[in-house]
Backbone bond lengths (Angstrom), bond angles and torsions (degrees), N, CA, C in turn:
res aa  C-N    CA-C-N  psi(-1)  N-CA   C-N-CA  omega(-1)  CA-C   N-CA-C  phi
1 M - - - 1.451 - - 1.526 109.02 -
2 V 1.325 115.68 137.20 1.458 122.39 175.34 1.523 107.68 -100.92
3 V 1.327 116.33 131.37 1.463 121.32 175.38 1.522 107.11 -119.47
4 L 1.336 115.61 122.06 1.459 121.58 178.14 1.523 108.66 -109.30
5 Y 1.327 116.10 119.58 1.463 121.84 178.65 1.522 108.35 -88.16
6 I 1.319 116.38 133.78 1.458 122.95 -172.17 1.522 109.26 -101.01
7 S 1.336 116.30 122.80 1.466 120.35 -174.70 1.527 112.84 -68.77
8 S 1.328 117.92 -37.28 1.470 121.86 -178.03 1.522 109.27 -133.76
9 P 1.338 118.07 80.47 1.464 119.86 -174.05 1.523 114.55 -60.53
10 G 1.320 118.35 -23.67 1.458 120.97 176.65 1.510 112.92 -80.84
11 E 1.326 116.44 -9.42 1.463 122.08 179.08 1.527 109.06 -137.43
12 V 1.317 116.38 69.72 1.465 120.26 -176.80 1.521 112.52 -61.49
13 I 1.333 117.51 -20.24 1.462 120.86 179.33 1.530 112.17 -83.58
14 R 1.313 116.96 -3.25 1.473 122.99 176.73 1.524 108.85 -136.16
15 S 1.317 116.98 57.15 1.465 121.10 -174.91 1.514 111.29 -135.28
16 T 1.331 113.50 162.99 1.457 119.76 167.46 1.523 107.10 -107.95
17 Y 1.311 115.26 154.45 1.464 122.76 -178.17 1.523 106.56 -124.97
18 S 1.337 116.05 108.40 1.464 122.51 -168.29 1.516 112.57 -118.26
19 T 1.334 114.94 157.31 1.463 121.56 173.29 1.524 108.94 -79.63
20 S 1.321 116.47 174.09 1.470 120.40 177.96 1.526 111.18 -65.22
21 D 1.335 117.68 -20.50 1.465 122.23 176.56 1.525 112.37 -81.26
22 G 1.325 117.17 -5.48 1.455 121.07 -179.51 1.517 114.19 90.85
23 E 1.325 118.04 1.73 1.467 120.52 178.86 1.524 108.94 -74.97
24 V 1.326 116.40 124.20 1.459 121.47 -179.94 1.531 108.19 -80.06
25 L 1.338 116.19 110.77 1.465 120.89 179.41 1.520 112.00 -86.92
26 Y 1.335 116.50 -33.71 1.465 121.55 -177.66 1.524 109.29 -137.32
27 K 1.336 113.97 154.14 1.462 121.72 173.22 1.526 107.98 -133.54
28 A 1.316 116.24 140.46 1.462 122.07 170.91 1.523 106.02 -117.06
29 E 1.323 115.42 121.07 1.467 120.96 -176.44 1.522 109.50 -123.01
30 T 1.331 115.17 128.97 1.460 121.65 178.14 1.516 107.63 -138.51
31 P 1.335 117.48 123.00 1.464 119.06 178.37 1.526 111.03 -64.80
32 R 1.310 115.55 147.82 1.469 120.41 175.83 1.526 107.11 -87.10
33 S 1.321 114.83 91.70 1.451 120.93 -176.34 1.519 109.07 -146.40
34 A 1.312 116.06 142.45 1.461 120.00 178.94 1.525 111.45 -77.02
35 T 1.326 117.53 -21.21 1.460 119.87 -175.52 1.524 113.63 -106.69
36 Y 1.312 118.89 -30.22 1.463 121.63 -176.07 1.514 108.98 -111.10
37 R 1.315 117.72 105.59 1.462 121.63 -174.81 1.522 110.49 -123.28
38 T 1.318 116.46 74.35 1.458 120.93 176.18 1.515 108.64 -121.63
39 T 1.321 115.70 128.22 1.457 121.70 175.83 1.517 108.34 -94.88
40 S 1.320 116.72 127.03 1.464 122.66 174.41 1.520 107.75 -101.92
41 I 1.326 116.55 131.35 1.463 121.51 179.64 1.520 107.48 -113.50
42 L 1.339 114.94 119.77 1.463 121.28 -175.09 1.521 110.76 -116.59
43 R 1.334 115.25 148.08 1.464 121.48 179.33 1.524 109.13 -120.03
44 L 1.327 115.35 143.74 1.457 121.72 174.63 1.522 108.69 -62.61
45 L 1.325 116.05 128.08 1.460 120.49 179.77 1.522 110.08 -86.94
46 P 1.326 117.11 153.82 1.467 120.07 177.92 1.527 110.91 -59.33
47 P 1.337 117.72 148.96 1.465 120.92 -176.34 1.527 113.85 -66.03
48 D 1.332 118.63 -18.21 1.463 120.01 -178.25 1.527 113.25 -80.46
49 I 1.335 117.67 -4.87 1.459 120.55 175.56 1.520 107.67 -81.45
50 P 1.352 117.18 126.65 1.471 119.66 -178.65 1.526 111.37 -58.72
51 S 1.323 114.99 141.67 1.457 121.31 -178.26 1.513 110.20 -118.83
52 S 1.328 115.22 145.49 1.461 119.90 175.84 1.524 111.10 -90.22
53 N 1.343 116.66 2.00 1.464 120.61 178.71 1.519 109.74 -66.85
54 T 1.312 115.69 149.34 1.460 119.99 -178.71 1.513 112.42 -80.59
55 K 1.321 118.23 -30.52 1.460 121.29 -179.50 1.524 109.97 -98.58
56 A 1.303 116.65 136.58 1.465 121.01 179.60 1.521 111.43 -65.23
57 S 1.334 117.17 -24.83 1.466 120.56 -177.61 1.529 112.79 -80.11
58 D 1.346 117.67 -12.14 1.461 120.37 -179.99 1.520 110.50 -67.57
59 S 1.320 116.08 137.48 1.456 121.07 176.49 1.519 108.91 -91.09
60 K 1.319 115.54 150.95 1.452 120.85 -179.96 1.524 108.52 -116.55
61 Y 1.318 116.20 134.66 1.452 122.24 -178.31 1.520 109.97 -119.90
62 G 1.321 115.64 147.51 1.455 121.57 177.52 1.518 110.28 -123.08
63 L 1.319 115.51 144.57 1.464 121.80 -179.83 1.525 109.53 -70.99
64 I 1.337 116.87 126.73 1.467 120.16 176.46 1.524 112.04 -110.33
65 A 1.335 117.41 -23.65 1.466 120.06 -178.87 1.519 109.61 -163.68
66 S 1.323 114.51 162.39 1.464 120.18 171.19 1.524 107.92 -143.48
67 I 1.318 114.04 152.89 1.467 120.77 178.40 1.520 107.33 -128.12
68 D 1.343 116.56 120.60 1.460 121.97 174.12 1.516 107.39 -92.06
69 W 1.335 115.38 114.53 1.465 121.07 -179.83 1.517 107.28 -86.81
70 K 1.300 117.23 95.45 1.463 122.07 -177.98 1.524 109.73 -72.52
71 T 1.304 114.86 159.16 1.465 119.97 176.43 1.523 108.80 -118.70
72 G 1.298 116.17 168.89 1.462 120.31 -179.05 1.513 110.30 73.22
73 T 1.327 116.29 -131.46 1.466 120.23 -177.12 1.520 113.35 -99.18
74 K 1.321 118.29 0.09 1.465 120.64 -179.92 1.527 110.01 -81.60
75 P 1.336 117.16 134.04 1.468 119.50 178.91 1.526 111.40 -76.61
76 P 1.323 117.28 155.21 1.464 120.26 175.12 1.530 110.58 -61.18
77 V 1.332 115.69 154.22 1.466 122.26 179.13 1.523 108.28 -120.34
78 I 1.332 115.92 132.10 1.464 122.16 177.63 1.519 108.19 -110.18
79 R 1.330 116.12 127.87 1.467 121.93 174.26 1.522 107.64 -108.65
80 Y 1.336 114.83 121.71 1.464 120.20 -177.17 1.523 108.34 -154.40
81 G 1.318 116.51 139.78 1.458 120.83 176.32 1.515 113.83 61.08
82 G 1.332 116.88 32.00 1.456 120.81 179.32 1.517 114.21 77.40
83 Q 1.328 117.75 8.45 1.458 121.34 -179.91 1.524 110.35 -124.64
84 E 1.332 114.97 162.41 1.458 121.94 179.45 1.524 108.74 -121.40
85 F 1.334 116.06 132.27 1.464 121.51 -176.76 1.521 109.85 -133.94
86 E 1.335 116.41 142.64 1.458 118.48 166.04 1.520 106.09 -69.90
87 A 1.310 116.42 139.27 1.468 120.84 -174.32 1.524 112.43 -56.13
88 D 1.331 117.34 -38.08 1.462 119.73 -178.26 1.526 112.67 -69.74
89 D 1.337 117.56 -18.96 1.465 121.00 174.77 1.527 110.36 -86.88
90 F 1.319 116.10 -41.21 1.465 121.86 -178.35 1.524 111.03 -69.26
91 L 1.324 115.98 -40.17 1.471 123.66 178.95 1.527 107.41 -124.88
92 R 1.318 116.20 80.92 1.465 119.11 -174.94 1.531 110.76 -70.81
93 M 1.331 115.10 143.72 1.462 120.36 179.02 1.523 109.53 -76.42
94 D 1.318 115.23 145.85 1.455 120.87 -177.81 1.520 108.78 -145.67
95 G 1.310 116.95 136.67 1.459 119.57 175.02 1.512 113.66 82.74
96 T 1.301 114.32 -170.98 1.458 121.29 -177.44 1.524 110.37 -96.68
97 R 1.305 114.93 162.22 1.461 120.86 -179.49 1.521 110.87 -66.55
98 G 1.327 114.71 142.96 1.454 120.76 176.59 1.512 111.01 -84.79
99 A 1.316 117.02 -175.45 1.464 122.69 -179.23 1.521 111.67 -61.20
100 D 1.343 116.93 -30.33 1.465 120.16 -179.55 1.527 112.44 -87.16
101 G 1.330 118.04 3.00 1.456 121.91 178.41 1.515 114.21 90.53
102 S 1.316 117.81 -6.82 1.462 120.26 -178.43 1.525 110.64 -87.22
103 R 1.326 114.71 158.92 1.459 120.84 175.33 1.518 108.47 -115.77
104 P 1.322 117.21 146.49 1.463 119.10 175.55 1.530 109.90 -58.29
105 R 1.329 116.24 148.18 1.466 121.87 179.42 1.519 108.94 -124.16
106 V 1.322 116.17 133.96 1.460 122.91 -176.87 1.523 109.53 -110.73
107 L 1.342 115.83 138.95 1.456 120.77 176.82 1.515 109.86 -134.85
108 I 1.329 114.94 156.24 1.457 121.15 170.94 1.519 105.55 -104.74
109 A 1.329 116.25 117.49 1.471 122.19 -176.68 1.531 110.30 -83.21
110 P 1.335 116.83 166.84 1.465 120.38 177.86 1.530 114.00 -57.53
111 D 1.327 117.67 -20.79 1.471 119.86 177.94 1.532 111.94 -80.34
112 G 1.352 116.78 1.56 1.458 121.89 177.62 1.517 114.66 85.72
113 K 1.319 117.81 -6.64 1.465 121.61 -178.83 1.526 110.51 -90.85
114 E 1.336 114.86 155.85 1.460 120.40 175.94 1.523 109.69 -96.71
115 Y 1.333 114.13 141.00 1.462 122.04 178.83 1.518 107.82 -133.13
116 M 1.328 116.24 157.01 1.455 120.89 -179.64 1.527 110.40 -131.94
117 W 1.345 115.39 128.70 1.461 121.48 171.28 1.517 107.85 -88.10
118 R 1.316 116.37 132.94 1.457 121.04 173.78 1.529 107.94 -139.10
119 N 1.323 115.28 150.52 1.463 120.54 178.09 1.515 109.53 -98.57
120 E 1.306 115.15 129.05 1.461 122.32 177.73 1.526 107.69 -125.17
121 E 1.317 117.04 106.35 1.469 120.75 177.48 1.533 112.15 49.83
122 Y 1.297 116.67 51.63 1.463 123.73 178.32 1.525 113.34 68.45
123 E 1.296 117.58 10.61 1.457 120.49 178.76 1.515 108.13 -124.24
124 A 1.324 116.44 105.89 1.458 121.71 -177.06 1.519 111.13 -68.97
125 Q 1.330 114.76 145.50 1.461 121.85 176.04 1.517 108.74 -129.54
126 L 1.327 116.35 139.10 1.455 122.07 170.08 1.519 105.99 -104.60
127 I 1.323 115.74 122.57 1.463 120.15 -178.31 1.524 109.53 -124.15
128 T 1.335 115.84 159.91 1.457 119.15 174.33 1.524 107.78 -68.40
129 Y 1.326 115.50 139.93 1.469 120.59 -178.19 1.529 108.30 -95.72
130 D 1.328 114.08 68.44 1.456 122.56 179.06 1.521 107.90 -149.04
131 E 1.312 116.76 -170.59 1.466 119.25 -177.90 1.524 112.85 -67.76
132 K 1.334 118.24 -23.24 1.470 120.94 -178.24 1.527 112.93 -75.93
133 R 1.340 117.25 -36.53 1.475 122.41 -178.75 1.529 111.85 52.74
134 E 1.332 116.44 47.84 1.465 121.19 -179.32 1.525 110.87 -78.75
135 V 1.321 116.76 139.48 1.462 121.62 178.66 1.527 109.01 -72.48
136 V 1.338 115.73 127.91 1.459 122.95 179.54 1.526 109.89 -106.17
137 A 1.330 116.14 -35.63 1.468 121.44 178.22 1.521 108.11 -149.49
138 Q 1.329 114.84 149.74 1.461 119.43 178.69 1.517 109.36 -145.77
139 F 1.335 114.31 133.25 1.457 121.57 176.16 1.518 108.75 -93.46
140 H 1.319 115.62 133.21 1.466 121.48 174.98 1.527 107.11 -118.13
141 R 1.308 116.29 122.74 1.464 118.95 -179.54 1.529 110.44 -71.01
142 Q 1.300 115.18 164.35 1.458 121.77 -179.52 1.524 110.18 -65.65
143 Q 1.326 115.64 137.27 1.463 121.70 174.76 1.531 107.60 -111.19
144 F 1.312 116.52 131.70 1.461 120.86 -175.00 1.520 113.98 -93.03
145 G 1.317 118.18 -1.51 1.452 120.76 175.93 1.509 114.96 89.31
146 I 1.326 117.47 14.95 1.458 120.12 179.27 1.527 109.81 -86.82
147 F 1.336 116.29 -58.00 1.467 120.62 179.47 1.524 112.31 -105.65
148 H 1.317 116.11 -16.24 1.459 121.96 -178.92 1.527 108.53 -131.19
149 K 1.306 116.48 166.01 1.457 121.09 175.11 1.535 109.15 -61.16
150 K 1.327 116.75 136.11 1.454 121.44 -179.72 1.526 109.33 -61.70
151 C 1.340 115.85 130.72 1.456 120.49 -176.61 1.526 109.21 -157.73
152 P 1.329 118.55 137.60 1.462 120.31 178.72 1.532 111.42 -73.42
153 A 1.322 116.04 160.45 1.464 120.83 174.93 1.520 108.44 -64.63
154 R 1.341 115.05 141.63 1.460 118.05 -176.56 1.527 110.61 -155.21
155 L 1.314 113.95 155.75 1.456 122.33 174.03 1.518 106.67 -115.53
156 E 1.327 116.23 116.52 1.463 121.46 179.70 1.521 108.35 -99.68
157 V 1.332 115.92 128.94 1.460 121.69 -178.28 1.523 108.35 -120.67
158 T 1.324 116.43 124.02 1.463 121.83 -178.85 1.530 110.23 -70.40
159 P 1.332 117.79 165.72 1.468 119.85 178.00 1.532 113.35 -53.78
160 E 1.336 118.52 -35.51 1.470 120.11 177.62 1.526 111.12 -62.11
161 G 1.315 117.09 -35.98 1.455 121.00 -178.47 1.513 114.68 -80.79
162 E 1.324 117.64 -14.24 1.464 120.56 -178.72 1.524 112.03 -61.75
163 E 1.332 117.58 -32.58 1.469 121.43 179.71 1.526 111.85 -67.15
164 I 1.321 117.02 -23.88 1.466 121.93 -177.83 1.528 110.55 -119.88
165 L 1.320 116.33 30.93 1.467 121.54 -173.17 1.525 112.65 -56.67
166 D 1.332 117.79 -40.17 1.468 119.47 -179.62 1.527 111.21 -58.15
167 I 1.320 116.80 -50.40 1.467 119.54 -176.87 1.526 111.17 -70.84
168 V 1.315 117.28 -30.41 1.470 120.15 174.98 1.526 108.95 -60.00
169 L 1.332 117.11 -47.72 1.462 119.85 -177.87 1.524 111.72 -68.37
170 V 1.323 117.92 -43.97 1.468 120.95 -179.68 1.529 110.37 -58.34
171 T 1.317 116.93 -47.90 1.470 119.56 -178.42 1.526 111.86 -71.79
172 F 1.336 117.42 -32.11 1.469 119.85 175.05 1.527 109.88 -61.15
173 I 1.324 116.80 -47.07 1.468 120.19 -179.77 1.524 109.91 -58.12
174 F 1.325 117.13 -42.66 1.464 120.38 179.54 1.529 111.50 -62.72
175 I 1.330 117.43 -53.95 1.469 118.89 -174.70 1.529 112.16 -68.36
176 E 1.325 116.84 -33.54 1.469 118.99 179.64 1.524 110.72 -72.44
177 K 1.324 118.06 -36.34 1.466 121.42 175.78 1.524 109.73 -63.11
178 I 1.325 116.58 -42.62 1.463 120.44 178.04 1.532 109.88 -63.24
179 R 1.330 116.81 -45.46 1.472 120.30 179.88 1.520 110.76 -61.81
180 L 1.333 116.79 -46.15 1.466 119.92 179.74 1.520 110.78 -62.98
181 G 1.320 117.20 -40.32 1.456 121.23 178.40 1.507 112.24 -63.27
182 S 1.336 116.94 -40.47 1.464 119.49 -178.72 1.523 111.29 -72.75
183 T 1.323 117.94 -32.37 1.463 119.01 179.13 1.521 111.35 -74.78
184 M 1.327 116.85 -21.31 1.462 119.74 177.85 1.520 111.57 -94.57
185 G 1.335 116.66 -2.15 1.458 119.70 177.08 1.509 114.11 73.46
186 I 1.337 117.96 23.76 1.460 118.94 -179.06 1.519 112.43 -114.11
187 I 1.296 117.52 8.71 1.458 119.80 -178.71 1.529 109.70 -76.82
188 T 1.311 116.61 142.52 1.460 120.68 -179.31 1.517 109.67 -90.91
189 A 1.301 115.69 175.22 1.464 120.52 178.58 1.524 111.01 -61.94
190 A 1.324 117.79 -28.11 1.465 121.05 -179.38 1.516 112.15 -79.56
191 G 1.301 118.85 -13.23 1.457 120.06 175.13 1.501 116.08 113.54
192 A 1.314 120.21 -4.93 1.466 119.69 -179.80 1.511 110.64 -162.59
193 V 1.318 114.46 165.74 1.459 121.39 174.36 1.500 109.16 -119.43
């Protein structure tokens, strides 16, 4: 199982995603700008890839996806795997709205299988979109230690999801940003800001 700890759970588009050892595997970077709203999602590259960094200890990251958060009536655009998709095509809505106002979203992953993101009590789950409905990834929000054991926000990915970890993270960032936007009342008619 892969566990990614989220540095800023309230701002998934401006966070690092680290292992329990503190190694940053992914970064989500979004400029703070009213006009330019693109999130870049970067992954730590293997150490055997040559680096132009001057220090051997510097880590090198490569872009795996980007999300253009459109405003007005234009839908967000996700760029992944050398292709560009409207978010509603890449993550199609399915089913009825939940208590938080969100709808489950279905995607076809690079492994050819269908998966569905759904929100359960503010904790998103990625499940197989078949009769088994097995959990592939689950987001756990930060616990401050008042009613529950203190624990940082994290995304847990089962061994089945490890093969598609990049797309799990990209789609998690999208659905969690949408959920956070809708709970703060800043989401537009098109689905994002």
